[in-house]
Each structure stands twice: as C-alpha cells, then as structure tokens.
N, CA, C and O of each residue as an XYZ file, in Angstrom:
892
protein
N     170.659    229.538     35.329
C     171.928    229.735     34.634
C     172.965    228.673     34.989
O     173.927    228.460     34.251
N     172.759    228.008     36.127
C     173.726    226.999     36.549
C     173.807    225.851     35.546
O     174.868    225.250     35.382
N     172.715    225.544     34.883
C     172.714    224.494     33.866
C     172.872    225.060     32.460
O     173.485    224.432     31.596
N     172.320    226.240     32.236
C     172.355    226.826     30.900
C     173.781    227.164     30.470
O     174.164    226.906     29.329
N     174.563    227.739     31.378
C     175.935    228.117     31.039
C     176.788    226.935     30.599
O     177.368    226.977     29.514
N     176.884    225.873     31.415
C     177.650    224.699     30.978
C     177.092    224.050     29.721
O     177.848    223.523     28.905
N     175.757    224.086     29.557
C     175.158    223.491     28.357
C     175.585    224.255     27.101
O     175.864    223.650     26.066
N     175.633    225.578     27.195
C     176.088    226.393     26.060
C     177.546    226.091     25.743
O     177.923    225.963     24.578
N     178.358    225.977     26.780
C     179.777    225.675     26.585
C     179.968    224.304     25.945
O     180.825    224.127     25.079
N     179.170    223.348     26.375
C     179.244    221.998     25.807
C     178.814    221.985     24.344
O     179.454    221.356     23.502
N     177.719    222.691     24.054
C     177.170    222.680     22.693
C     178.081    223.383     21.695
O     178.174    222.965     20.541
N     178.748    224.438     22.124
C     179.568    225.218     21.187
C     181.019    224.760     21.130
O     181.706    225.005     20.138
N     181.488    224.101     22.178
C     182.892    223.716     22.211
C     183.146    222.244     22.007
O     183.901    221.855     21.117
N     182.521    221.423     22.825
C     182.837    220.007     22.805
C     182.127    219.247     21.688
O     182.741    218.422     21.011
N     180.849    219.517     21.493
C     180.071    218.740     20.514
C     180.634    218.866     19.097
O     180.861    217.841     18.456
N     180.874    220.095     18.572
C     181.432    220.177     17.213
C     182.816    219.542     17.099
O     183.135    218.917     16.088
N     183.631    219.703     18.130
C     184.997    219.182     18.066
C     185.032    217.664     18.131
O     185.825    217.030     17.434
N     184.181    217.078     18.959
C     184.238    215.638     19.181
C     183.421    214.835     18.172
O     183.767    213.694     17.866
N     182.343    215.418     17.653
C     181.447    214.641     16.794
C     181.454    215.070     15.329
O     181.008    214.312     14.468
N     181.944    216.253     15.036
C     181.958    216.691     13.642
C     183.088    215.987     12.899
O     184.241    216.090     13.319
N     182.802    215.281     11.819
C     183.869    214.581     11.078
C     184.921    215.561     10.572
O     184.594    216.633     10.064
N     186.179    215.182     10.715
C     187.260    216.072     10.297
C     187.221    216.322      8.798
O     187.683    217.362      8.327
N     186.669    215.370      8.044
C     186.601    215.531      6.591
C     185.635    216.636      6.177
O     185.729    217.160      5.067
N     184.708    216.991      7.066
C     183.727    218.022      6.723
C     184.285    219.432      6.867
O     183.719    220.383      6.327
N     185.393    219.571      7.594
C     185.978    220.901      7.779
C     187.384    221.005      7.204
O     187.917    222.105      7.054
N     187.980    219.869      6.884
C     189.343    219.890      6.348
C     189.318    219.455      4.890
O     188.988    218.315      4.564
N     189.676    220.396      4.026
C     189.641    220.138      2.587
C     191.033    220.158      1.968
O     191.174    220.224      0.746
N     192.046    220.101      2.800
C     193.413    220.146      2.304
C     194.135    221.374      2.820
O     193.597    222.147      3.613
N     195.350    221.536      2.361
C     196.172    222.663      2.801
C     195.817    223.898      1.980
O     196.515    224.246      1.027
N     194.720    224.557      2.362
C     194.264    225.723      1.606
C     193.515    226.688      2.519
O     193.282    226.408      3.695
N     193.150    227.822      1.949
C     192.473    228.865      2.712
C     191.107    228.395      3.208
O     190.686    228.755      4.307
N     190.416    227.593      2.399
C     189.084    227.119      2.792
C     189.144    226.316      4.090
O     188.297    226.485      4.967
N     190.132    225.453      4.212
C     190.283    224.666      5.442
C     190.608    225.570      6.624
O     190.089    225.382      7.725
N     191.471    226.551      6.386
C     191.833    227.478      7.458
C     190.612    228.232      7.961
O     190.415    228.362      9.169
N     189.794    228.728      7.043
C     188.597    229.467      7.440
C     187.589    228.563      8.143
O     186.907    228.996      9.072
N     187.494    227.318      7.707
C     186.575    226.376      8.364
C     187.001    226.115      9.802
O     186.167    226.078     10.707
N     188.296    225.934     10.008
C     188.806    225.680     11.359
C     188.636    226.907     12.252
O     188.278    226.786     13.424
N     188.894    228.078     11.694
C     188.704    229.312     12.468
C     187.231    229.495     12.826
O     186.900    229.914     13.935
N     186.351    229.177     11.876
C     184.919    229.273     12.154
C     184.491    228.350     13.279
O     183.661    228.715     14.112
N     185.060    227.151     13.303
C     184.752    226.200     14.371
C     185.183    226.750     15.728
O     184.465    226.615     16.719
N     186.357    227.367     15.763
C     186.845    227.940     17.018
C     186.072    229.197     17.407
O     185.926    229.494     18.593
N     185.583    229.928     16.422
C     184.758    231.105     16.723
C     183.452    230.693     17.396
O     182.960    231.382     18.289
N     182.895    229.567     16.962
C     181.682    229.058     17.608
C     181.961    228.764     19.081
O     181.163    229.100     19.956
N     183.114    228.128     19.340
C     183.480    227.874     20.738
C     183.641    229.176     21.507
O     183.187    229.287     22.645
N     184.286    230.164     20.891
C     184.535    231.418     21.602
C     183.231    232.129     21.953
O     183.128    232.753     23.009
N     182.246    232.035     21.080
C     180.932    232.613     21.391
C     180.343    231.924     22.621
O     179.826    232.579     23.526
N     180.430    230.592     22.640
C     179.924    229.856     23.796
C     180.692    230.174     25.064
O     180.100    230.307     26.135
N     182.022    230.299     24.949
C     182.837    230.623     26.121
C     182.490    232.005     26.662
O     182.422    232.206     27.874
N     182.271    232.958     25.754
C     181.908    234.313     26.179
C     180.564    234.322     26.896
O     180.414    234.959     27.939
N     179.590    233.615     26.338
C     178.274    233.536     26.986
C     178.381    232.867     28.354
O     177.744    233.294     29.317
N     179.190    231.816     28.426
C     179.368    231.127     29.705
C     179.978    232.061     30.749
O     179.520    232.097     31.891
N     180.999    232.809     30.369
C     181.653    233.713     31.315
C     180.707    234.823     31.768
O     180.733    235.232     32.929
N     179.879    235.305     30.854
C     178.899    236.329     31.235
C     177.884    235.767     32.229
O     177.514    236.437     33.193
N     177.438    234.532     31.989
C     176.499    233.903     32.918
C     177.162    233.633     34.264
O     176.557    233.843     35.315
N     178.415    233.163     34.227
C     179.132    232.895     35.474
C     179.350    234.180     36.262
O     179.242    234.189     37.488
N     179.655    235.261     35.559
C     179.830    236.550     36.228
C     178.523    237.001     36.871
O     178.515    237.528     37.984
N     177.421    236.788     36.158
C     176.117    237.173     36.703
C     175.771    236.355     37.950
O     175.231    236.888     38.919
N     176.086    235.054     37.917
C     175.789    234.199     39.073
C     176.645    234.558     40.283
O     176.223    234.382     41.426
N     177.849    235.060     40.024
C     178.757    235.372     41.133
C     178.462    236.716     41.778
O     178.973    237.013     42.858
N     177.648    237.525     41.129
C     177.326    238.840     41.681
C     176.297    238.711     42.800
O     175.413    237.858     42.722
N     176.395    239.541     43.838
C     175.401    239.494     44.926
C     174.040    239.983     44.450
O     173.939    240.768     43.507
N     173.010    239.511     45.110
C     171.658    239.915     44.741
C     171.393    241.377     45.078
O     170.587    242.044     44.429
N     172.082    241.860     46.098
C     171.889    243.253     46.503
C     172.956    244.124     45.840
O     174.144    243.912     46.085
N     172.577    245.082     45.021
C     173.551    245.904     44.295
C     174.477    246.702     45.203
O     175.550    247.126     44.776
N     174.071    246.909     46.449
C     174.892    247.714     47.353
C     176.145    246.974     47.809
O     177.101    247.601     48.265
N     176.148    245.650     47.690
C     177.303    244.862     48.116
C     178.393    244.884     47.047
O     178.119    244.748     45.855
N     179.628    245.059     47.499
C     180.762    245.094     46.582
C     181.188    243.668     46.234
O     181.325    242.817     47.112
N     181.396    243.422     44.933
C     181.773    242.071     44.507
C     182.970    242.107     43.563
O     183.049    241.311     42.627
N     183.884    243.013     43.801
C     185.075    243.074     42.970
C     186.093    242.050     43.459
O     186.312    241.894     44.660
N     186.705    241.363     42.515
C     187.679    240.329     42.846
C     188.936    240.588     42.019
O     188.942    240.396     40.803
N     189.975    241.017     42.679
C     191.207    241.374     41.981
C     192.157    240.187     41.945
O     192.459    239.585     42.975
N     192.619    239.862     40.750
C     193.580    238.767     40.607
C     194.938    239.201     41.150
O     195.367    240.324     40.884
N     195.628    238.342     41.907
C     196.956    238.700     42.420
C     197.933    238.991     41.283
O     197.835    238.415     40.200
N     198.863    239.883     41.546
C     199.828    240.256     40.505
C     200.661    239.055     40.063
O     200.945    238.898     38.875
N     201.053    238.206     41.017
C     201.859    237.032     40.661
C     201.087    236.108     39.721
O     201.662    235.518     38.806
N     199.784    235.988     39.953
C     198.937    235.173     39.081
C     198.908    235.760     37.671
O     199.056    235.036     36.687
N     198.717    237.069     37.583
C     198.686    237.721     36.281
C     200.021    237.565     35.554
O     200.057    237.303     34.352
N     201.109    237.727     36.294
C     202.440    237.649     35.687
C     202.705    236.267     35.099
O     203.128    236.149     33.949
N     202.458    235.224     35.886
C     202.757    233.878     35.404
C     201.791    233.433     34.313
O     202.152    232.622     33.460
N     200.573    233.955     34.332
C     199.654    233.663     33.233
C     200.160    234.259     31.923
O     200.100    233.620     30.872
N     200.653    235.481     32.002
C     201.199    236.128     30.807
C     202.428    235.369     30.308
O     202.601    235.188     29.103
N     203.282    234.926     31.235
C     204.477    234.161     30.848
C     204.086    232.867     30.140
O     204.654    232.524     29.103
N     203.113    232.152     30.704
C     202.674    230.889     30.098
C     202.083    231.118     28.713
O     202.333    230.349     27.785
N     201.298    232.181     28.585
C     200.652    232.460     27.306
C     201.669    232.850     26.242
O     201.596    232.372     25.109
N     202.611    233.710     26.595
C     203.608    234.132     25.617
C     204.549    232.989     25.247
O     205.066    232.946     24.131
N     204.772    232.072     26.173
C     205.551    230.879     25.828
C     204.826    230.065     24.763
O     205.438    229.554     23.825
N     203.501    229.954     24.927
C     202.702    229.259     23.922
C     202.714    229.951     22.573
O     202.486    229.312     21.545
N     202.977    231.251     22.563
C     203.119    231.999     21.314
C     204.501    231.807     20.697
O     204.639    231.498     19.514
N     205.512    231.998     21.529
C     206.884    232.090     21.026
C     207.370    230.769     20.440
O     208.035    230.756     19.404
N     207.039    229.656     21.098
C     207.568    228.361     20.653
C     207.168    228.030     19.214
O     208.056    227.776     18.399
N     205.874    228.019     18.856
C     205.540    227.675     17.463
C     206.033    228.701     16.453
O     206.430    228.338     15.346
N     206.011    229.985     16.824
C     206.493    231.004     15.892
C     207.995    230.875     15.669
O     208.482    231.103     14.561
N     208.727    230.510     16.714
C     210.173    230.303     16.568
C     210.464    229.114     15.661
O     211.376    229.160     14.837
N     209.688    228.059     15.819
C     209.879    226.885     14.967
C     209.569    227.213     13.510
O     210.263    226.753     12.603
N     208.530    228.005     13.292
C     208.193    228.395     11.926
C     209.277    229.283     11.336
O     209.621    229.150     10.161
N     209.815    230.185     12.140
C     210.903    231.045     11.680
C     212.124    230.209     11.307
O     212.779    230.462     10.296
N     212.420    229.207     12.138
C     213.545    228.328     11.839
C     213.342    227.549     10.560
O     214.291    227.300      9.816
N     212.093    227.161     10.302
C     211.799    226.439      9.066
C     211.978    227.338      7.847
O     212.548    226.920      6.840
N     211.489    228.573      7.943
C     211.597    229.495      6.813
C     213.052    229.861      6.512
O     213.408    230.124      5.363
N     213.889    229.876      7.556
C     215.303    230.205      7.370
C     216.147    228.993      6.989
O     217.345    229.118      6.731
N     215.521    227.830      6.956
C     216.245    226.633      6.553
C     216.938    225.897      7.673
O     217.678    224.945      7.422
N     216.713    226.322      8.920
C     217.340    225.632     10.047
C     216.663    224.294     10.332
O     217.287    223.376     10.864
N     215.397    224.189      9.978
C     214.645    222.954     10.193
C     214.241    222.389      8.839
O     213.694    223.091      7.989
N     214.519    221.130      8.665
C     214.211    220.463      7.400
C     213.373    219.214      7.658
O     213.569    218.540      8.669
N     212.448    218.897      6.763
C     212.062    219.673      5.578
C     211.239    220.902      5.950
O     210.621    220.952      7.013
N     211.242    221.876      5.071
C     210.502    223.101      5.334
C     208.996    222.853      5.271
O     208.516    221.983      4.544
N     208.275    223.644      6.052
C     206.814    223.552      6.084
C     206.229    224.779      5.397
O     206.538    225.901      5.797
N     205.392    224.601      4.376
C     204.782    225.765      3.713
C     203.974    226.609      4.693
O     203.418    226.099      5.666
N     203.921    227.890      4.421
C     203.224    228.814      5.324
C     201.748    228.465      5.470
O     201.193    228.569      6.564
N     201.108    228.053      4.379
C     199.680    227.740      4.450
C     199.443    226.501      5.313
O     198.439    226.418      6.021
N     200.361    225.546      5.253
C     200.223    224.352      6.101
C     200.386    224.719      7.573
O     199.661    224.217      8.432
N     201.343    225.597      7.851
C     201.523    226.064      9.229
C     200.274    226.793      9.711
O     199.844    226.613     10.850
N     199.695    227.617      8.839
C     198.489    228.363      9.206
C     197.327    227.422      9.500
O     196.560    227.656     10.434
N     197.193    226.363      8.710
C     196.109    225.404      8.938
C     196.315    224.662     10.256
O     195.359    224.417     10.992
N     197.564    224.305     10.549
C     197.847    223.520     11.750
C     197.765    224.353     13.024
O     197.182    223.914     14.015
N     198.345    225.553     13.003
C     198.464    226.324     14.242
C     197.884    227.734     14.162
O     197.910    228.466     15.152
N     197.368    228.122     13.012
C     196.757    229.448     12.902
C     195.579    229.636     13.849
O     195.544    230.627     14.578
N     194.603    228.712     13.866
C     193.485    228.845     14.810
C     193.938    228.833     16.268
O     193.366    229.527     17.109
N     194.963    228.045     16.559
C     195.519    227.996     17.927
C     196.050    229.361     18.343
O     195.753    229.834     19.440
N     196.833    229.995     17.477
C     197.401    231.302     17.801
C     196.318    232.373     17.906
O     196.403    233.271     18.743
N     195.304    232.273     17.055
C     194.217    233.252     17.091
C     193.431    233.154     18.396
O     193.138    234.171     19.026
N     193.093    231.938     18.797
C     192.322    231.770     20.033
C     193.167    232.117     21.258
O     192.637    232.560     22.277
N     194.468    231.916     21.156
C     195.361    232.315     22.244
C     195.329    233.834     22.419
O     195.356    234.337     23.542
N     195.270    234.555     21.302
C     195.160    236.018     21.361
C     193.841    236.440     21.999
O     193.794    237.384     22.787
N     192.776    235.732     21.651
C     191.467    236.036     22.232
C     191.485    235.790     23.739
O     190.897    236.556     24.504
N     192.157    234.723     24.164
C     192.237    234.444     25.599
C     192.962    235.566     26.337
O     192.535    235.981     27.414
N     194.057    236.055     25.759
C     194.793    237.155     26.396
C     193.886    238.363     26.581
O     193.851    238.964     27.655
N     193.153    238.715     25.534
C     192.250    239.866     25.615
C     191.166    239.642     26.666
O     190.852    240.546     27.441
N     190.595    238.440     26.692
C     189.538    238.138     27.661
C     190.059    238.222     29.091
O     189.397    238.776     29.968
N     191.242    237.672     29.321
C     191.811    237.722     30.674
C     192.127    239.152     31.094
O     191.889    239.530     32.241
N     192.656    239.942     30.180
C     192.948    241.336     30.512
C     191.673    242.088     30.893
O     191.684    242.921     31.800
N     190.585    241.790     30.202
C     189.317    242.447     30.518
C     188.789    242.012     31.884
O     188.296    242.840     32.650
N     188.890    240.721     32.192
C     188.408    240.260     33.503
C     189.253    240.851     34.630
O     188.731    241.162     35.701
N     190.557    241.006     34.393
C     191.411    241.629     35.411
C     191.075    243.107     35.571
O     191.029    243.627     36.686
N     190.843    243.770     34.453
C     190.543    245.205     34.506
C     189.208    245.462     35.202
O     189.086    246.384     36.009
N     188.215    244.643     34.883
C     186.891    244.804     35.490
C     186.797    244.164     36.869
O     185.786    244.305     37.557
N     187.855    243.458     37.274
C     187.875    242.748     38.557
C     186.664    241.822     38.694
O     185.990    241.781     39.723
N     186.423    241.090     37.618
C     185.309    240.146     37.608
C     185.695    238.871     38.354
O     186.840    238.430     38.260
N     184.767    238.278     39.087
C     185.072    237.028     39.802
C     185.419    235.853     38.890
O     185.911    234.831     39.369
N     185.174    235.978     37.588
C     185.432    234.848     36.686
C     186.890    234.788     36.220
O     187.230    233.948     35.388
N     187.755    235.665     36.741
C     189.154    235.648     36.297
C     189.826    234.308     36.586
O     190.781    233.930     35.908
N     189.328    233.594     37.587
C     189.968    232.338     37.969
C     189.616    231.189     37.029
O     190.406    230.259     36.867
N     188.440    231.245     36.410
C     188.013    230.132     35.550
C     188.251    230.409     34.069
O     188.198    229.489     33.253
N     188.510    231.663     33.715
C     188.688    232.009     32.300
C     189.795    231.197     31.627
O     189.548    230.605     30.576
N     191.015    231.145     32.195
C     192.055    230.358     31.510
C     191.751    228.868     31.465
O     192.162    228.182     30.529
N     191.037    228.359     32.462
C     190.720    226.926     32.476
C     189.832    226.567     31.292
O     190.023    225.528     30.661
N     188.866    227.422     30.994
C     187.959    227.163     29.873
C     188.731    227.126     28.557
O     188.581    226.200     27.760
N     189.553    228.141     28.344
C     190.281    228.219     27.075
C     191.360    227.145     26.967
O     191.580    226.594     25.889
N     192.026    226.849     28.064
C     193.105    225.858     28.008
C     192.566    224.443     27.833
O     193.212    223.608     27.199
N     191.399    224.168     28.385
C     190.789    222.849     28.174
C     190.473    222.642     26.695
O     190.737    221.581     26.131
N     189.906    223.670     26.086
C     189.608    223.569     24.652
C     190.893    223.534     23.832
O     190.951    222.889     22.785
N     191.920    224.226     24.311
C     193.179    224.276     23.557
C     193.806    222.894     23.420
O     194.407    222.581     22.393
N     193.670    222.081     24.441
C     194.203    220.719     24.351
C     193.497    219.960     23.227
O     194.144    219.274     22.435
N     192.170    220.086     23.159
C     191.430    219.451     22.064
C     191.836    220.041     20.716
O     191.941    219.329     19.718
N     192.061    221.339     20.705
C     192.460    222.031     19.478
C     193.795    221.492     18.959
O     193.955    221.266     17.759
N     194.739    221.291     19.856
C     196.052    220.785     19.455
C     195.995    219.305     19.081
O     196.717    218.860     18.187
N     195.145    218.547     19.758
C     194.973    217.148     19.364
C     194.391    217.060     17.954
O     194.742    216.171     17.178
N     193.505    217.985     17.642
C     192.994    218.071     16.268
C     194.127    218.419     15.304
O     194.178    217.918     14.181
N     195.036    219.288     15.760
C     196.183    219.639     14.937
C     197.071    218.443     14.634
O     197.641    218.350     13.547
N     197.189    217.529     15.587
C     197.975    216.315     15.342
C     197.341    215.466     14.238
O     198.039    214.918     13.386
N     196.014    215.364     14.264
C     195.327    214.612     13.208
C     195.519    215.283     11.851
O     195.744    214.617     10.841
N     195.425    216.611     11.844
C     195.618    217.334     10.587
C     197.058    217.211     10.102
O     197.314    217.177      8.898
N     197.994    217.146     11.044
C     199.393    216.986     10.666
C     199.636    215.682      9.925
O     200.437    215.626      8.993
N     198.940    214.640     10.345
C     199.050    213.354      9.641
C     198.475    213.481      8.237
O     199.049    212.966      7.277
N     197.334    214.171      8.119
C     196.709    214.353      6.811
C     197.600    215.169      5.871
O     197.635    214.924      4.666
N     198.313    216.138      6.436
C     199.165    217.008      5.619
C     200.574    216.455      5.446
O     201.399    217.050      4.753
N     200.845    215.319      6.074
C     202.206    214.748      6.057
C     203.219    215.782      6.553
O     204.263    216.003      5.939
N     202.878    216.406      7.680
C     203.748    217.433      8.257
C     205.067    216.816      8.703
O     205.097    215.655      9.111
N     206.157    217.574      8.631
C     207.460    217.048      9.060
C     207.466    216.692     10.542
O     206.649    217.184     11.320
N     208.399    215.833     10.912
C     208.456    215.341     12.286
C     208.659    216.461     13.292
O     208.088    216.430     14.382
N     209.471    217.452     12.933
C     209.714    218.527     13.895
C     208.431    219.289     14.211
O     208.258    219.785     15.324
N     207.533    219.382     13.235
C     206.261    220.058     13.477
C     205.366    219.215     14.374
O     204.699    219.743     15.264
N     205.349    217.916     14.143
C     204.535    217.033     14.972
C     205.043    217.037     16.413
O     204.250    217.032     17.355
N     206.364    217.048     16.579
C     206.926    217.101     17.929
C     206.612    218.440     18.605
O     206.405    218.498     19.817
N     206.580    219.504     17.814
C     206.223    220.816     18.368
C     204.798    220.806     18.905
O     204.537    221.298     20.003
N     203.883    220.246     18.131
C     202.484    220.193     18.572
C     202.351    219.304     19.806
O     201.618    219.639     20.737
N     203.058    218.173     19.816
C     203.014    217.303     21.000
C     203.562    218.036     22.230
O     203.026    217.915     23.331
N     204.631    218.794     22.017
C     205.190    219.570     23.125
C     204.215    220.615     23.639
O     204.127    220.849     24.845
N     203.480    221.246     22.723
C     202.477    222.230     23.133
C     201.338    221.572     23.909
O     200.825    222.142     24.872
N     200.947    220.371     23.486
C     199.914    219.644     24.236
C     200.378    219.406     25.672
O     199.636    219.655     26.622
N     201.608    218.923     25.821
C     202.143    218.668     27.164
C     202.228    219.960     27.975
O     201.925    219.973     29.168
N     202.642    221.038     27.323
C     202.776    222.325     28.009
C     201.440    222.799     28.558
O     201.350    223.217     29.712
N     200.402    222.733     27.730
C     199.109    223.256     28.166
C     198.408    222.325     29.146
O     197.619    222.787     29.970
N     198.677    221.032     29.076
C     198.155    220.130     30.111
C     198.797    220.471     31.456
O     198.130    220.468     32.491
N     200.101    220.764     31.429
C     200.795    221.170     32.655
C     200.219    222.471     33.205
O     199.950    222.579     34.401
N     200.033    223.456     32.332
C     199.485    224.745     32.766
C     198.062    224.576     33.285
O     197.680    225.210     34.269
N     197.279    223.726     32.629
C     195.909    223.480     33.086
C     195.909    222.860     34.478
O     195.086    223.213     35.322
N     196.834    221.935     34.714
C     196.949    221.352     36.048
C     197.294    222.394     37.098
O     196.754    222.369     38.204
N     198.198    223.317     36.755
C     198.547    224.391     37.684
C     197.351    225.297     37.956
O     197.148    225.749     39.083
N     196.562    225.557     36.919
C     195.371    226.390     37.107
C     194.385    225.721     38.064
O     193.784    226.388     38.906
N     194.220    224.422     37.936
C     193.311    223.705     38.832
C     193.842    223.710     40.267
O     193.065    223.787     41.219
N     195.161    223.630     40.416
C     195.748    223.735     41.753
C     195.488    225.119     42.349
O     195.264    225.253     43.552
N     195.521    226.140     41.500
C     195.241    227.496     41.976
C     193.797    227.628     42.440
O     193.514    228.318     43.419
N     192.886    226.967     41.737
C     191.480    227.002     42.156
C     191.337    226.391     43.547
O     190.642    226.936     44.404
N     192.002    225.248     43.765
C     191.948    224.608     45.078
C     192.565    225.511     46.145
O     192.034    225.633     47.249
N     193.695    226.143     45.802
C     194.345    227.055     46.755
C     193.443    228.246     47.079
O     193.324    228.651     48.235
N     192.813    228.798     46.048
C     191.964    229.968     46.254
C     190.725    229.609     47.073
O     190.268    230.401     47.897
N     190.186    228.415     46.842
C     189.028    227.974     47.624
C     189.401    227.838     49.100
O     188.640    228.239     49.981
N     190.579    227.268     49.359
C     191.036    227.153     50.742
C     191.295    228.504     51.374
O     190.974    228.721     52.543
N     191.878    229.419     50.601
C     192.150    230.765     51.106
C     190.858    231.491     51.450
O     190.766    232.156     52.481
N     189.865    231.360     50.585
C     188.573    232.004     50.830
C     187.892    231.422     52.062
O     187.300    232.151     52.859
N     187.981    230.095     52.210
C     187.367    229.451     53.375
C     188.025    229.926     54.670
O     187.340    230.175     55.663
N     189.356    230.052     54.659
C     190.054    230.529     55.861
C     189.698    231.980     56.168
O     189.537    232.355     57.329
N     189.577    232.792     55.119
C     189.231    234.201     55.320
C     187.834    234.334     55.927
O     187.611    235.157     56.816
N     186.901    233.523     55.443
C     185.542    233.568     55.995
C     185.521    233.095     57.447
O     184.800    233.643     58.280
N     186.322    232.074     57.734
C     186.376    231.565     59.107
C     186.956    232.613     60.045
O     186.450    232.818     61.148
N     188.028    233.281     59.598
C     188.631    234.332     60.422
C     187.664    235.492     60.628
O     187.580    236.056     61.719
N     186.934    235.844     59.565
C     185.968    236.934     59.672
C     184.844    236.574     60.629
O     184.390    237.409     61.411
N     184.393    235.315     60.560
C     183.335    234.864     61.464
C     183.816    234.858     62.909
O     183.079    235.240     63.818
N     185.066    234.421     63.115
C     185.623    234.400     64.467
C     185.754    235.811     65.022
O     185.486    236.052     66.199
N     186.171    236.744     64.162
C     186.311    238.136     64.597
C     184.962    238.729     64.962
O     184.849    239.476     65.934
N     183.934    238.396     64.181
C     182.590    238.906     64.463
C     182.067    238.354     65.784
O     181.463    239.077     66.577
N     182.307    237.055     66.011
C     181.858    236.444     67.264
C     182.582    237.047     68.459
O     181.981    237.271     69.510
N     183.875    237.310     68.295
C     184.655    237.901     69.383
C     184.173    239.310     69.695
O     184.048    239.693     70.858
N     183.903    240.080     68.634
C     183.417    241.449     68.830
C     182.061    241.454     69.514
O     181.797    242.284     70.384
N     181.198    240.517     69.115
C     179.875    240.437     69.731
C     179.985    240.055     71.203
O     179.271    240.595     72.048
N     180.886    239.117     71.504
C     181.067    238.693     72.891
C     181.623    239.832     73.746
O     181.209    240.011     74.891
N     182.556    240.596     73.192
C     183.113    241.734     73.928
C     182.055    242.795     74.181
O     182.032    243.424     75.239
N     181.174    242.990     73.195
C     180.112    243.975     73.368
C     179.141    243.575     74.456
O     178.676    244.418     75.223
N     178.830    242.279     74.526
C     177.907    241.794     75.549
C     178.523    241.924     76.935
O     177.857    242.331     77.887
N     179.822    241.567     77.041
C     180.481    241.647     78.347
C     180.612    243.089     78.824
O     180.544    243.358     80.023
N     180.800    244.010     77.890
C     180.914    245.424     78.257
C     179.597    245.953     78.801
O     179.560    246.710     79.771
N     178.508    245.530     78.143
C     177.195    245.969     78.612
C     176.880    245.353     79.973
O     175.813    245.606     80.533
C-alpha cells in the first residue's frame, strides 16, 4: 500500500490536471463546462478517498488489541475551520458585491460557477472529510488537509487559465490570485504542523522509553 496509495493519488489528481488539454474539458461559459470540471475534481476526490483509506490502514497496528486513536487538538480543528471558511467567504462576498453592482464589470453567475464552482464544492468535501477523520480519531487527520490543499492550488491555477479564456474582470482574477496565495500560506502552515507533530511524537516516545528504563532499573535495585 505504500506505493499503491500515492500512485492512485497521482493518477486521479495530478495526471488529468497536468496533462489533459484544457480545451477538452472547457467548452465555454456553460453548464457542460461546469459539469466537466466537476467531473475532473470528482475523479481526484475518489483517488484522495482511496489514498486516505489506505493511509489509515497502514497507520493501524497489526494487533487489534492495541489502541490507535489519534485525536486532533482543538486548536488545530479551530484554525482549520477558520481557514476553510475564509476560503468560502471571500469568493462568495466578491460575487455578492458583483451582483449588487459594487464591483464592475459584473460577472455572470454561470461564469462564476465555471471559475469557482468546483473549488467551492471540493472545499465542502474537504470539510466533511476532516470532520469524519476527527470524529473517528483517525491518524490521517494530519495529512487530509495537505492532500486537498495541494490539489486546490492546481485547481485555482486552472481557474486563472479559464479566467483568461472567459475574459473575466480584473477583480475576479485578483480574487483567484489572492486565493492561491492564501492556500499556499495555509499549506505551508500545515507542513509546519507536520514537522511539529513529528517532533512532539519523538519526544513523547523518548520520555516513555526513559520512564520504562527508570522503572526497570528501580525494580532491579529493589530485588
């Protein structure tokens, strides 16, 4: 599974996005293009789900009697929710401003859906997936956002290309660029958390080993 999981993720996420010609999935500002883009992201989500299931299986102990629950810290959950809802609120606020005439020129709803509809949909899927990993206390809670956020950067870069094709207004292009920067920042923070968690786990194991050695030494001296 160590090779199969990443291979599935690569085949369903990176290969279609990087090698599939944009002309084959983008037919203009219409429902067909929207459904094609959503279908492409659904393929990635299937691969991401399979990868997480394999990663969860690999992280479980071989002996069923051993407990392998891993609870995400509350602060981690809180800031993840804040980051995710920020990614929701910003584009929706810009679209609301466009519909009310605060931003000119206005962007048609179908064009907005083509540019950011798949992004918002996959963001919703990520929220649901993270909530499930937290509820089940699965060890994969730490890598789940990294998988989705890495793909999200590619998703938004694709949105920039589509924005050029649709002649999207400048405020929309700046919004997408801002979202790219936001998620790159969040992805960097997630990677820092992985490093922090690895160090924390290493220290905990060292302390546990030291305690075991001390207890064993005390037992020998008592005897």
